[in-house]
C-alpha positions in Angstrom: 85.9 258.3 106.0 86.5 256.3 109.1 84.2 253.6 110.6 84.0 255.7 113.7 82.6 258.7 111.8 80.1 256.4 110.2 79.0 254.9 113.5 78.6 258.3 115.1 76.5 259.5 112.1 74.2 256.5 112.5 73.7 257.2 116.3 73.2 260.9 115.7 70.6 260.2 113.1 72.5 261.7 110.2 72.4 258.4 108.3 69.4 256.1 108.4 70.3 252.4 108.1 68.2 250.2 105.9 65.5 248.3 107.8 67.1 245.0 106.6 70.4 246.0 108.2 68.7 246.6 111.6 66.8 243.3 111.3 70.0 241.4 110.5 71.9 243.1 113.4 69.2 242.0 115.8 68.9 238.5 114.4 72.7 238.1 114.5 73.0 239.1 118.1 70.1 237.0 119.2 71.3 233.9 117.2 74.8 234.2 118.7 73.6 234.2 122.3 70.8 231.7 121.7 71.4 228.2 122.9 69.7 226.9 119.6 72.2 226.6 116.7 72.2 225.0 113.3 75.6 223.6 114.1 75.8 223.0 117.8 79.1 223.8 119.6 78.6 220.9 122.1 78.6 218.3 119.3 81.2 219.7 116.9 83.3 221.9 119.3 85.0 224.9 117.6 83.6 223.9 114.2 80.2 224.7 115.7 81.1 228.4 115.7 81.0 228.4 111.9 77.3 229.3 111.7 77.8 232.1 114.2 80.7 233.5 112.2 78.7 233.2 109.0 76.0 235.4 110.5 78.6 238.0 111.6 80.2 237.9 108.1 76.8 238.7 106.5 76.2 241.5 109.0 79.7 242.9 108.3 79.0 242.8 104.5 75.8 244.8 105.1 77.7 247.3 107.3 80.3 247.8 104.5 77.5 248.4 102.0 75.8 250.9 104.4 79.1 252.7 105.0 79.6 253.0 101.2 76.1 254.4 100.8 76.8 257.0 103.6 80.0 258.0 101.9 78.1 258.7 98.7 75.6 260.8 100.6 78.4 262.8 102.3 80.3 263.5 99.1 77.3 264.8 97.2 76.4 261.7 95.3 79.8 261.0 93.7 81.2 257.5 94.0 84.2 257.3 96.4 86.4 254.2 95.9 87.6 252.8 99.3 91.3 252.0 99.3 91.4 250.6 102.8 89.3 249.7 105.8 89.4 252.5 108.4 
């Protein structure tokens, strides 16, 4: 199952994301555009992006988990092992 199919299913309402995933998505976007950082870019330069990348990594991990949960729902409750990222 492709990522595109998963995203379409979410926007069509065929798959409901966990509330925590939505919260993390909003927090990640707001934190990324916010001028307040745990590691400021002005002081540490490119190293200051580490905290932003960490937030996106956590969000990506939640998205992968949600996609796996969707694939189990689509395939009638049987576990489907992912062999590659689509």
